[in-house]
C-alpha positions in Angstrom: 119.5 240.4 18.2 117.7 238.0 15.8 117.1 234.4 16.8 117.5 231.8 14.1 114.6 229.4 13.8 115.7 225.8 13.4 113.5 223.0 12.1 113.8 219.5 10.7 111.8 216.3 10.4 112.3 212.5 10.6 110.6 209.8 8.7 111.5 206.1 8.2 110.0 203.2 6.3 111.1 199.5 6.3 109.9 196.6 4.0 110.7 193.0 5.0 110.5 189.9 2.8 110.9 186.4 4.2 111.3 184.0 1.2 112.1 181.1 3.6 111.8 180.3 7.3 115.5 181.0 7.7 116.1 184.1 5.6 114.9 187.7 5.6 115.6 190.5 3.1 114.8 194.2 3.9 114.9 197.6 2.4 115.2 200.6 4.8 114.8 204.3 3.7 114.8 207.1 6.2 115.0 210.9 6.5 116.8 212.2 9.6 117.8 215.5 11.0 120.6 216.4 13.4 120.3 219.8 15.2 123.4 221.7 16.3 123.7 221.9 20.0 124.4 225.1 22.0 128.0 223.9 22.3 128.2 223.6 18.5 126.9 227.1 18.0 128.5 229.1 20.8 131.4 227.2 22.4 134.9 228.6 21.9 136.6 225.4 23.1 139.1 227.2 25.3 139.4 230.1 23.0 140.5 228.5 19.7 137.1 228.2 18.0 135.0 231.0 16.6 131.3 230.8 17.6 129.0 229.8 14.7 125.4 230.8 15.9 124.0 230.6 12.3 124.9 227.0 11.4 121.9 225.0 10.1 120.8 221.4 11.1 122.5 218.6 9.3 120.1 216.3 7.4 120.4 213.0 5.5 118.4 210.5 3.5 119.6 207.0 4.4 119.2 204.0 2.1 119.9 200.5 3.3 119.5 197.1 1.7 120.3 194.0 3.7 119.7 190.3 4.3 119.8 187.9 7.3 120.1 184.2 7.3 119.6 182.0 10.4 119.9 178.3 9.8 120.6 175.9 12.7 124.0 177.0 14.1 124.8 179.4 11.3 123.9 183.1 11.5 124.9 185.4 8.7 123.9 189.0 7.8 125.0 191.5 5.1 123.9 195.1 4.4 124.9 197.9 2.2 124.0 201.6 2.8 124.3 205.0 1.3 123.6 208.3 3.1 123.0 211.5 1.1 123.9 214.3 3.6 123.0 218.0 3.4 124.5 220.8 5.5 127.1 218.4 7.0 128.7 220.0 10.1 132.5 220.1 9.7 135.3 222.0 11.4 137.6 224.2 9.2 140.2 226.8 9.7 139.0 230.4 10.3 141.2 232.7 8.2 139.7 235.8 10.0 141.3 234.6 13.3 138.2 235.8 15.1 138.5 233.4 18.0 139.6 234.5 21.5 143.1 233.3 21.0 143.5 235.5 17.9 145.4 232.9 15.8 145.1 229.3 14.5 141.3 229.5 14.8 138.8 226.9 13.7 135.1 227.3 13.0 132.1 225.0 12.4 130.4 225.4 9.1 127.8 223.6 7.0 129.2 221.8 3.9 126.2 221.9 1.6 126.6 218.4 0.3 128.2 215.2 1.5 127.8 211.5 1.4 128.6 208.3 3.3 128.4 204.8 2.0 129.6 201.4 3.0 128.8 197.8 3.8 128.6 195.5 6.8 128.9 191.7 7.1 128.7 189.4 10.1 128.9 185.7 10.7 128.4 183.5 13.7 129.1 179.8 13.4 128.8 177.0 16.0 130.5 173.6 15.9 130.2 170.4 17.9 127.0 171.4 19.7 128.2 175.0 20.3 131.4 173.8 22.1 133.2 175.9 19.5 131.7 179.2 18.4 133.4 181.5 15.8 132.1 185.1 15.3 133.3 187.8 13.0 132.1 191.1 11.6 133.4 193.7 9.3 132.4 197.3 8.4 133.6 199.4 5.5 132.6 203.1 5.5 133.5 206.1 3.3 132.4 209.6 4.3 133.2 212.9 2.5 132.0 216.5 2.3 132.0 217.0 -1.4 131.4 220.8 -1.6 134.2 222.0 0.5 137.9 221.6 -0.6 140.6 219.4 0.9 139.9 220.2 4.5 136.3 219.2 4.2 137.3 215.7 3.0 139.2 215.1 6.2 136.5 213.6 8.4 138.2 213.3 11.8 138.2 210.2 14.0 136.5 208.1 11.3 138.3 204.8 10.3 137.3 203.3 6.9 137.7 199.7 8.0 136.7 198.0 11.3 136.8 194.2 11.8 136.3 192.0 14.9 136.6 188.3 15.3 136.2 186.0 18.4 136.6 182.3 19.1 135.0 180.5 22.0 136.2 177.0 22.9 134.4 175.2 25.7 135.5 171.6 25.8 133.9 171.2 29.3 131.0 172.8 30.9 133.2 174.3 33.5 136.0 175.5 31.2 136.1 178.0 28.3 138.8 179.8 26.4 138.0 183.1 24.6 140.1 184.9 22.0 139.2 188.3 20.6 140.9 190.1 17.7 140.2 193.7 16.6 141.4 195.6 13.6 140.8 199.3 12.9 142.4 201.2 10.0 144.1 204.6 10.3 142.0 207.8 10.8 142.6 211.5 10.6 143.1 213.5 13.8 144.3 217.0 14.7 147.9 217.6 15.5 148.7 219.7 18.6 146.1 220.1 21.2 142.4 220.9 21.3 143.3 224.4 22.4 146.1 224.9 19.8 145.6 222.6 16.7 148.5 222.8 14.3 147.4 220.6 11.4 146.2 217.1 10.4 147.8 213.6 10.7 146.9 210.0 10.6 147.6 207.2 13.1 148.7 203.7 12.2 146.5 200.7 11.7 145.5 199.1 15.0 145.4 195.4 15.6 144.6 194.0 19.0 144.5 190.5 20.4 143.0 189.5 23.8 142.8 186.0 25.3 141.0 184.8 28.5 140.6 181.5 30.2 137.7 180.9 32.6 137.2 177.9 35.0 134.0 177.4 37.0 134.4 174.5 39.5 130.9 175.3 40.8 128.2 177.6 39.2 128.8 180.5 41.6 132.6 180.5 41.5 134.9 181.5 38.6 138.7 181.7 38.2 140.0 183.7 35.3 143.4 184.4 33.7 144.0 186.4 30.6 146.0 188.9 28.7 145.0 192.1 26.8 146.7 193.7 23.8 149.2 191.0 23.0 150.4 192.4 19.7 150.2 196.2 19.7 152.1 197.7 22.6 151.8 201.4 21.8 148.7 202.0 19.7 146.9 205.4 19.7 143.9 207.1 18.1 145.2 210.6 18.3 148.5 212.4 18.8 149.8 212.0 22.4 146.8 209.8 23.5 148.4 206.4 23.9 146.1 203.6 25.0 146.9 201.0 27.7 149.7 198.6 26.8 149.9 194.9 27.3 148.1 193.8 30.4 147.9 190.4 32.2 145.0 189.6 34.6 144.1 187.0 37.1 140.8 187.1 39.1 138.4 185.2 41.3 134.7 185.9 41.1 132.0 184.5 43.5 128.3 185.3 43.0 125.9 185.0 45.9 
């Protein structure tokens, strides 16, 4: 039995430029390798996956350009990135049906070429001596395997848009109100079960809203009331895996 020799290397370089005391611009270029694990190469995942002992390491050259600005109570950052990926590990159907189940088999392969690109932006702004603080961030990502048909372009569990926003209001030292909003766009997932996948599907966009009120009469004692998931009662990331619904909480915390 022959043993495949796996190798790869990692190297990264970053250049920073600070044109003012409150701003920084940077360029980041890096080469990285991801080795397949023993599970990737030999696991049958309960019989429905054909082992792939000969898959190669995934590698990528990552390029990132970004800027950060910190001026008094304003904090802002923005970045754009592009990843040139080789030998991307993806899961595809195995037409030979060589898995233990004998039908509806999948297999890990290397898609010779792929790419990912996107941008990130974040903002944190304080008002009235930090009695009101607004924070927000947004990430856009696109990822594809370009050298393997339609199935290869369906990157699983990978939303294109993710956004978060929070608002902290603290009119008194002992009292603060916190609101958190989260958005995540739809993503591909497998229909059926891990043991018996039957196809692909997409979930719905997800929008969540949480609120919480904290009151601290003394430093060591805190009373809290709040609610989670006010707007999306039945959200899910994959078929049959519904997340917790609306929840209301009340608590008392004492630190000693």
